[in-house]
C-alpha positions as CSV (number, residue, x, y, z in Angstrom):
1,M,-17.9,24.6,9.0
2,L,-17.4,24.6,12.8
3,D,-14.1,26.4,12.6
4,Q,-16.1,29.5,11.7
5,V,-18.4,29.2,14.7
6,E,-17.9,31.2,17.9
7,R,-21.0,29.9,19.7
8,I,-24.4,28.1,19.2
9,E,-27.4,29.1,21.1
10,V,-30.5,26.9,21.3
11,V,-33.9,28.3,22.1
12,R,-36.2,25.4,22.9
13,G,-40.0,25.2,22.4
14,N,-42.3,27.2,20.2
15,V,-41.0,30.7,19.5
16,S,-42.8,31.4,16.2
17,S,-44.3,34.5,17.7
18,L,-40.7,35.8,18.1
19,Y,-39.0,34.5,14.9
20,G,-41.9,33.7,12.5
21,S,-42.0,30.6,10.3
22,E,-39.7,27.6,10.9
23,A,-39.5,28.4,14.7
24,I,-42.3,26.0,15.5
25,G,-40.1,23.7,17.5
26,G,-37.4,26.1,18.5
27,V,-34.5,28.0,17.0
28,V,-30.8,27.2,16.7
29,Q,-28.7,30.4,16.3
30,I,-25.1,30.1,15.0
31,F,-22.8,33.0,15.6
32,T,-19.6,33.3,13.6
33,R,-16.4,34.5,15.2
34,R,-15.9,38.1,16.4
35,G,-12.7,40.0,17.1
36,A,-11.9,41.0,20.7
37,G,-8.8,41.9,22.7
38,K,-5.2,42.1,21.3
39,P,-5.0,41.0,17.7
40,D,-3.7,37.4,17.4
41,L,-3.2,34.6,15.0
42,E,-4.8,31.1,15.4
43,V,-4.0,28.0,13.4
44,S,-5.5,24.6,13.9
45,G,-5.6,21.3,12.1
46,S,-6.5,17.7,12.5
47,M,-6.5,14.4,10.7
48,G,-8.0,11.0,11.1
49,T,-10.1,8.1,10.0
50,H,-11.4,8.0,6.4
51,N,-8.5,10.3,5.3
52,T,-10.3,13.1,7.2
53,Q,-8.2,16.4,7.1
54,R,-9.0,19.9,8.5
55,L,-7.0,23.0,8.5
56,S,-8.1,26.5,9.8
57,V,-6.3,29.9,9.9
58,G,-7.8,32.9,11.6
59,F,-6.8,36.4,12.6
60,G,-8.7,38.8,14.8
61,G,-8.8,41.3,17.6
62,Q,-9.5,44.9,18.5
63,A,-7.8,48.2,17.7
64,D,-9.3,51.2,19.4
65,S,-13.0,51.3,18.4
66,T,-12.7,48.8,15.7
67,S,-12.9,45.0,16.1
68,F,-12.2,42.5,13.3
69,S,-12.1,38.8,12.5
70,A,-11.2,36.8,9.4
71,R,-11.0,33.0,9.2
72,L,-10.4,30.6,6.3
73,S,-10.9,26.8,6.7
74,G,-10.8,23.7,4.7
75,F,-12.1,20.2,5.3
76,K,-12.1,16.9,3.4
77,T,-12.9,13.3,4.0
78,R,-13.2,10.1,2.0
79,G,-16.4,9.2,3.9
80,V,-18.4,6.0,3.5
81,S,-21.0,4.9,1.0
82,A,-23.9,7.3,1.1
83,I,-26.4,4.5,0.6
84,K,-25.8,1.0,2.1
85,P,-25.2,-1.5,-0.7
86,D,-26.5,-4.4,1.4
87,I,-29.9,-2.7,1.5
88,V,-29.8,-1.3,-2.1
89,P,-27.6,-3.7,-4.1
90,G,-27.7,-1.6,-7.3
91,V,-25.9,1.5,-5.9
92,N,-22.3,2.3,-6.4
93,P,-20.6,0.7,-3.4
94,D,-17.6,3.1,-3.3
95,S,-16.9,5.6,-0.6
96,D,-18.7,9.0,-1.0
97,G,-16.4,11.8,0.1
98,Y,-17.0,15.5,0.9
99,R,-14.8,18.6,0.6
100,N,-15.5,22.1,2.0
101,T,-13.9,25.5,2.0
102,S,-15.3,28.3,4.2
103,L,-14.5,32.0,4.7
104,S,-15.9,34.4,7.3
105,V,-15.1,38.1,7.8
106,H,-16.6,40.3,10.5
107,L,-15.8,44.0,11.0
108,N,-17.4,46.3,13.7
109,H,-16.8,50.0,14.5
110,A,-18.2,51.7,17.5
111,F,-19.1,55.4,17.3
112,G,-18.9,56.3,20.9
113,A,-20.6,54.2,23.6
114,E,-24.1,54.3,22.0
115,N,-23.7,53.4,18.3
116,S,-22.0,50.8,16.2
117,L,-22.0,49.6,12.6
118,S,-20.9,46.2,11.6
119,A,-20.6,44.2,8.4
120,S,-20.1,40.4,8.0
121,I,-19.5,38.0,5.1
122,F,-19.8,34.3,5.2
123,D,-19.0,32.0,2.2
124,S,-19.0,28.2,2.3
125,R,-18.6,25.9,-0.8
126,G,-18.8,22.1,-0.8
127,D,-18.3,19.2,-3.2
128,S,-20.0,16.0,-2.2
129,Q,-20.2,12.5,-3.7
130,N,-23.6,10.8,-3.6
131,D,-25.5,7.7,-4.5
132,N,-28.8,7.3,-6.5
133,P,-30.9,4.3,-5.7
134,Y,-33.3,4.8,-8.6
135,W,-33.3,3.5,-12.2
136,P,-31.6,4.2,-14.6
137,A,-28.6,4.7,-12.2
138,T,-26.0,1.9,-12.3
139,A,-23.5,0.6,-9.9
140,T,-20.7,2.4,-11.8
141,D,-22.3,5.8,-12.0
142,A,-20.6,8.8,-10.3
143,H,-23.2,11.1,-8.7
144,T,-21.7,14.3,-7.4
145,S,-23.0,17.7,-6.3
146,K,-21.6,21.2,-5.7
147,S,-23.2,23.5,-3.1
148,G,-22.7,27.0,-1.9
149,L,-24.0,29.1,1.1
150,Q,-23.3,32.8,1.2
151,K,-24.5,35.5,3.5
152,F,-23.9,39.2,3.7
153,A,-25.2,41.4,6.6
154,L,-25.0,45.0,7.5
155,V,-26.1,45.9,11.0
156,S,-26.5,49.3,12.8
157,E,-27.0,49.2,16.5
158,N,-28.0,52.5,18.2
159,R,-29.2,53.9,21.4
160,P,-31.4,56.9,20.5
161,G,-32.3,57.5,24.2
162,A,-31.4,56.1,27.6
163,A,-34.4,53.7,27.5
164,W,-34.4,52.9,23.7
165,Q,-32.1,50.5,21.9
166,S,-32.5,50.0,18.1
167,K,-31.2,47.5,15.7
168,L,-31.5,47.7,11.9
169,Q,-30.2,44.8,9.8
170,L,-29.9,44.4,6.0
171,A,-29.0,40.9,4.9
172,R,-28.8,38.7,1.8
173,G,-28.4,34.9,1.8
174,V,-27.8,32.7,-1.2
175,D,-28.1,28.9,-1.2
176,D,-27.2,27.1,-4.4
177,S,-26.6,23.5,-5.5
178,Q,-25.8,21.7,-8.7
179,N,-26.1,18.0,-9.4
180,F,-23.8,16.0,-11.7
181,L,-24.0,12.5,-13.3
182,N,-20.6,11.2,-14.5
183,G,-19.3,14.7,-14.7
184,A,-22.2,16.2,-16.7
185,P,-25.3,18.2,-15.3
186,D,-27.9,15.7,-14.0
187,I,-31.1,16.8,-15.7
188,A,-33.2,14.1,-14.0
189,L,-32.4,15.3,-10.4
190,G,-32.5,19.0,-11.3
191,A,-29.1,20.3,-12.5
192,L,-29.2,23.7,-10.8
193,F,-31.0,25.3,-7.8
194,K,-30.4,28.7,-6.4
195,T,-32.4,30.4,-3.6
196,T,-31.9,34.0,-2.7
197,S,-33.3,35.6,0.5
198,D,-33.3,39.3,1.2
199,Q,-34.1,40.5,4.7
200,V,-34.7,43.9,6.2
201,L,-35.2,43.8,10.0
202,W,-35.8,46.7,12.4
203,Q,-36.0,45.8,16.0
204,N,-36.5,48.1,19.0
205,T,-36.2,47.5,22.8
206,L,-37.8,50.0,25.1
207,Q,-37.2,50.0,28.8
208,L,-40.5,50.8,30.5
209,G,-39.2,50.7,34.1
210,D,-37.3,48.6,36.5
211,R,-37.2,45.0,35.0
212,Q,-39.8,45.7,32.3
213,N,-39.1,45.8,28.5
214,L,-41.2,46.3,25.4
215,N,-40.0,44.9,22.0
216,L,-41.3,46.3,18.7
217,G,-40.2,45.4,15.2
218,V,-41.0,45.0,11.6
219,E,-39.4,42.6,9.1
220,Y,-39.4,42.2,5.3
221,L,-38.4,38.9,3.6
222,G,-38.1,38.4,-0.2
223,Q,-37.4,34.9,-1.6
224,R,-36.6,33.8,-5.1
225,V,-35.6,30.5,-6.7
226,D,-33.6,30.3,-9.9
227,S,-33.3,26.8,-11.4
228,S,-32.6,24.9,-14.6
229,T,-35.9,23.2,-13.7
230,I,-38.8,25.5,-14.5
231,F,-41.0,26.3,-11.5
232,A,-44.7,27.4,-11.9
233,R,-43.8,30.2,-9.4
234,N,-40.3,31.2,-8.3
235,K,-40.6,34.0,-5.8
236,R,-42.6,35.3,-2.9
237,T,-42.5,38.1,-0.2
238,A,-43.5,38.3,3.4
239,T,-43.9,41.3,5.7
240,S,-44.1,40.9,9.4
241,L,-45.0,43.0,12.5
242,F,-44.1,41.8,16.0
243,A,-44.4,43.1,19.6
244,G,-43.4,41.6,23.0
245,Y,-43.4,42.4,26.6
246,T,-41.4,41.0,29.4
247,G,-41.7,42.1,33.1
248,N,-40.7,41.0,36.6
249,R,-42.4,42.1,39.8
250,G,-41.4,40.4,43.0
251,A,-41.7,36.7,42.6
252,H,-43.7,37.0,39.4
253,Q,-42.5,37.0,35.8
254,A,-44.7,37.6,32.7
255,Q,-44.1,37.4,28.9
256,L,-46.4,38.3,26.1
257,N,-45.5,38.1,22.4
258,L,-47.7,38.8,19.3
259,R,-46.6,38.6,15.6
260,Q,-48.3,38.7,12.2
261,D,-46.5,37.4,9.1
262,R,-48.3,38.2,5.8
263,Y,-47.2,36.1,2.7
264,D,-48.2,37.1,-0.8
265,D,-48.9,33.5,-1.7
266,F,-51.1,32.2,1.1
267,G,-52.1,35.2,3.2
268,A,-51.5,36.0,6.9
269,A,-50.5,34.0,9.9
270,N,-51.0,35.4,13.4
271,T,-49.1,33.9,16.3
272,G,-48.8,34.6,20.0
273,M,-47.3,33.5,23.3
274,L,-48.4,34.0,26.9
275,G,-45.9,33.0,29.6
276,Y,-45.9,33.1,33.4
277,G,-43.2,32.3,36.0
278,Y,-43.2,32.2,39.7
279,A,-40.1,32.1,41.9
280,I,-40.9,29.6,44.6
281,S,-37.6,30.3,46.4
282,S,-34.2,31.7,45.5
283,A,-33.5,28.4,43.8
284,W,-36.8,27.0,42.5
285,R,-39.0,28.5,39.8
286,A,-42.2,27.3,38.2
287,T,-43.3,28.3,34.7
288,A,-46.3,27.9,32.3
289,S,-46.9,29.0,28.7
290,L,-49.5,28.9,26.0
291,S,-48.5,29.6,22.4
292,T,-49.4,29.3,18.7
293,A,-47.1,28.8,15.8
294,F,-47.0,28.3,12.0
295,K,-44.6,27.0,9.3
296,A,-44.9,28.2,5.8
297,P,-44.4,25.7,3.0
298,T,-41.2,26.2,1.0
299,L,-41.2,27.1,-2.7
300,N,-39.9,23.5,-3.3
301,D,-42.8,22.1,-1.3
302,L,-45.3,24.1,-3.4
303,F,-44.0,24.3,-7.0
304,Y,-41.3,21.7,-7.6
305,P,-42.0,20.4,-11.1
306,F,-42.9,16.9,-12.0
307,T,-39.8,14.6,-12.2
308,N,-39.8,11.0,-13.3
309,F,-37.1,8.9,-11.8
310,G,-38.2,5.7,-13.6
311,F,-39.8,2.5,-12.6
312,G,-42.9,4.3,-11.4
313,W,-40.9,6.7,-9.0
314,T,-41.9,10.3,-9.4
315,Y,-42.0,13.5,-7.5
316,Q,-43.6,16.9,-7.7
317,G,-44.6,19.8,-5.5
318,N,-48.1,20.4,-4.2
319,P,-49.4,24.0,-4.9
320,N,-52.4,23.3,-2.6
321,L,-50.4,22.9,0.6
322,A,-51.5,24.9,3.6
323,P,-49.1,26.2,6.2
324,E,-48.6,24.1,9.4
325,R,-50.3,25.6,12.4
326,S,-49.9,24.5,16.0
327,R,-51.1,25.2,19.6
328,N,-48.6,24.5,22.3
329,K,-48.9,24.1,26.1
330,E,-45.9,23.8,28.5
331,L,-45.4,23.4,32.2
332,G,-42.0,23.6,33.8
333,L,-40.1,23.3,37.1
334,H,-36.6,24.8,37.3
335,Y,-33.8,24.7,39.9
336,E,-30.6,26.7,39.9
337,S,-28.1,27.0,42.8
338,G,-24.5,26.3,43.6
339,G,-23.3,25.6,40.1
340,Q,-26.1,23.2,39.3
341,R,-29.2,23.6,37.2
342,L,-32.1,21.3,36.6
343,D,-35.0,21.9,34.1
344,V,-38.1,19.6,33.9
345,S,-41.1,20.4,31.6
346,Y,-44.2,18.8,30.2
347,F,-45.2,19.8,26.7
348,D,-48.2,19.2,24.5
349,N,-47.9,20.3,20.9
350,R,-51.0,19.9,18.6
351,I,-50.2,20.5,14.9
352,R,-52.8,21.0,12.2
353,D,-51.9,20.5,8.6
354,L,-48.5,19.1,9.3
355,I,-46.3,19.1,6.2
356,A,-44.9,15.7,5.4
357,G,-44.0,13.4,2.6
358,N,-46.8,11.0,1.4
359,G,-44.5,8.0,1.4
360,L,-45.7,6.8,-2.0
361,M,-43.9,6.0,-5.3
362,A,-45.8,8.9,-6.7
363,G,-44.1,11.2,-4.2
364,T,-45.3,14.6,-3.1
365,V,-45.8,16.6,0.1
366,I,-49.2,16.7,1.9
367,N,-50.9,18.2,4.9
368,L,-51.8,15.6,7.6
369,D,-55.1,16.5,9.2
370,E,-53.7,16.7,12.7
371,A,-50.6,15.5,14.6
372,R,-49.8,15.6,18.2
373,C,-46.5,15.4,20.2
374,D,-46.7,15.4,24.0
375,G,-44.2,14.3,26.6
376,F,-41.6,15.2,29.2
377,E,-38.2,16.8,28.8
378,A,-35.4,17.1,31.4
379,G,-32.0,18.7,31.4
380,Y,-29.3,18.9,33.9
381,A,-25.9,20.8,34.1
382,G,-23.6,20.7,37.2
383,Q,-20.1,21.6,38.2
384,F,-18.2,19.6,40.8
385,D,-14.7,20.9,41.4
386,G,-13.0,20.1,38.1
387,T,-15.8,17.9,36.7
388,T,-18.6,19.1,34.5
389,V,-21.8,17.0,34.0
390,K,-24.5,17.6,31.4
391,A,-27.5,15.4,30.7
392,A,-30.7,15.6,28.7
393,L,-33.7,13.2,28.2
394,T,-36.9,13.5,26.1
395,L,-39.8,11.1,26.4
396,Q,-42.5,11.8,23.8
397,N,-45.4,10.4,21.8
398,P,-45.4,11.9,18.3
399,R,-48.3,10.6,16.2
400,N,-50.9,11.3,13.5
401,T,-54.1,11.7,15.7
402,K,-56.3,10.6,12.9
403,T,-54.6,7.3,12.1
404,G,-52.7,6.7,15.4
405,L,-49.5,6.0,13.4
406,A,-46.2,7.3,14.6
407,L,-44.7,10.3,12.9
408,V,-41.6,9.3,10.9
409,R,-38.1,9.7,12.1
410,R,-39.1,10.8,15.6
411,A,-38.0,8.6,18.5
412,N,-40.3,8.2,21.5
413,A,-37.1,8.5,23.7
414,Y,-33.7,10.1,23.1
415,G,-31.1,11.7,25.3
416,N,-27.4,12.3,26.1
417,L,-25.0,12.3,29.0
418,G,-21.7,14.1,29.0
419,L,-18.8,14.2,31.4
420,A,-15.7,16.4,31.3
421,H,-12.9,16.6,33.9
422,Q,-10.0,19.0,34.1
423,T,-6.8,17.9,35.9
424,G,-3.8,20.1,35.4
425,A,-3.0,20.5,31.8
426,W,-5.3,17.6,30.8
427,Q,-9.0,17.6,30.0
428,I,-10.7,14.3,29.4
429,G,-14.4,13.7,28.6
430,G,-17.0,11.3,27.4
431,E,-20.4,11.4,25.9
432,L,-23.3,8.9,25.6
433,Q,-25.9,9.4,22.9
434,Y,-29.1,7.4,22.9
435,S,-32.1,7.3,20.5
436,G,-35.0,4.8,20.6
437,S,-36.4,3.2,17.5
438,R,-38.1,5.3,14.9
439,T,-40.6,4.7,12.0
440,D,-39.4,5.5,8.5
441,Y,-40.1,4.6,4.9
442,D,-38.3,1.7,3.3
443,I,-35.9,3.1,0.6
444,N,-36.9,0.3,-1.8
445,T,-40.6,0.0,-1.4
446,S,-41.8,3.1,0.4
447,A,-43.6,0.9,2.9
448,R,-43.4,1.9,6.5
449,T,-40.5,0.2,8.4
450,S,-38.7,0.6,11.7
451,L,-35.2,2.0,12.3
452,A,-33.6,0.2,15.3
453,G,-32.6,2.3,18.3
454,Y,-28.9,3.0,19.0
455,H,-26.5,4.3,21.5
456,L,-23.1,5.8,20.8
457,V,-20.1,6.4,23.0
458,N,-17.7,9.2,22.2
459,L,-14.4,10.1,24.1
460,T,-12.3,13.2,24.0
461,A,-8.9,14.3,25.5
462,S,-6.9,17.4,25.2
463,Y,-3.5,18.6,26.6
464,D,-2.2,22.1,26.9
465,M,1.5,21.9,26.0
466,S,1.9,25.6,26.6
467,R,-0.2,28.8,26.7
468,Q,-0.1,28.8,22.8
469,I,-0.3,25.1,21.9
470,K,-3.1,22.5,22.6
471,L,-3.2,18.9,21.4
472,S,-6.5,17.0,21.1
473,L,-7.8,13.5,20.5
474,R,-11.4,12.5,19.7
475,A,-13.0,9.1,19.2
476,D,-16.5,8.9,18.0
477,N,-18.8,5.8,18.0
478,L,-16.1,4.0,20.0
479,F,-17.8,0.6,19.9
480,N,-18.4,0.8,16.1
481,R,-22.2,0.7,16.2
482,D,-24.0,0.1,12.9
483,Y,-27.1,2.3,12.8
484,M,-29.2,4.4,10.5
485,L,-30.7,7.9,10.8
486,V,-32.6,7.4,7.5
487,H,-33.5,4.0,6.1
488,G,-30.9,2.8,3.6
489,F,-28.4,5.6,4.2
490,G,-25.0,4.9,5.7
491,T,-23.4,6.4,8.8
492,T,-19.7,6.3,9.8
493,G,-18.4,3.6,12.2
494,R,-15.7,4.2,14.7
495,T,-13.6,7.3,13.8
496,L,-10.5,8.8,15.4
497,L,-9.3,12.4,15.0
498,V,-6.0,13.8,16.2
499,G,-5.6,17.6,16.2
500,A,-3.4,20.5,17.3
501,N,-4.2,24.2,17.9
502,Y,-1.8,27.1,18.0
503,R,-2.8,30.6,19.3
504,Q,-0.4,33.5,19.4
């Protein structure tokens, strides 16, 4: 849950040559809380619409060379019907709630100024209520699921020499889920799935000279699926080598990255990136890049066994899937000065063997011959006295280049605008979110359909009662817009949330 999060960093664009598979369109990195400064206690809670309740307790700080942080949080909500009864009349029309409990612990010890060792644990467990639109489900059936996400990591950061920084990471992640029908394991939907990923990563940064760095690394990844549903193959491994160079000389900047990922089930994937930047002035900078990327099919994509949902609806994996591969071009113009930043870029992504659902009653995943997504992206952030402004807009044309049809669930235009103003002990803010129409598959017939565009207005306010206590109020979807992200699935209307935070 968000109570466990210290910060979120978004790396836009193709960075597969840095991070490997799944980084074909960017990377979102989530960092859990770390301890710093004098040890203190933090307690926060909120409540609101749909009987939503949240409570979080954390304690962290630093003592001598050791920093620590521990946080426990709980969340529950009554929710809304997962599937809209007016579109699928046969589903259970009751509200489908969600409950989550999360724990994170981080411990770091510094051995002098050059070496440190840290360990972290994250555990999140959720209980959700769902709907099933397929026969033989009835309007009175109770569909529920339990899920868990755990991660353990041990990280050693060292500086063997003045120009050499090393990081060695050992990690294990476990993702499990179990489906139930009227309180008993739901065999039709796969009663139990558990995916275990083991990672060993050794990354090195060498300083070659003034404003020049060389990155070298090796990575091992082992994945295994344990399930009550028998897979034809339930494990695989990948070994990776990567190298990168970044350098600055005068007004010129250069970046070069190369990576090879070798999977034991489909072979090797080689990716690279070449980037160039030129400082036009102290405020303006132009950039250009060429890159390649890939995305490996998951074990579910490849080997999920045949499942019959009734009335002709079936699903199974496709063992003949090939990895997605793409070539990407980008041109950018950037401005930064006086507390303001503007980024404008043109992108052209051509994807071969795009992995996508086939949209048929006999469901599976397939490779599309070729897809293309090109367009413009702009982002702005500015500070004016006590007011912060942030805005982003994307205009794109995602399509199957063979058929000309739009790719599903991808809007041609989407964006957001946010304002926040600080005045004394008050901070007030607002956000506008917009998405254009998108193509999707009809939940009843699997025929292509269109999801209407939408715009949402959200408002926030907070008040610092004292140095320790802050009160907050948030209103999402202020005008109670009815919209869908996936055809047939419900979204919340207007919601209000009132909260308080205490920090020692």
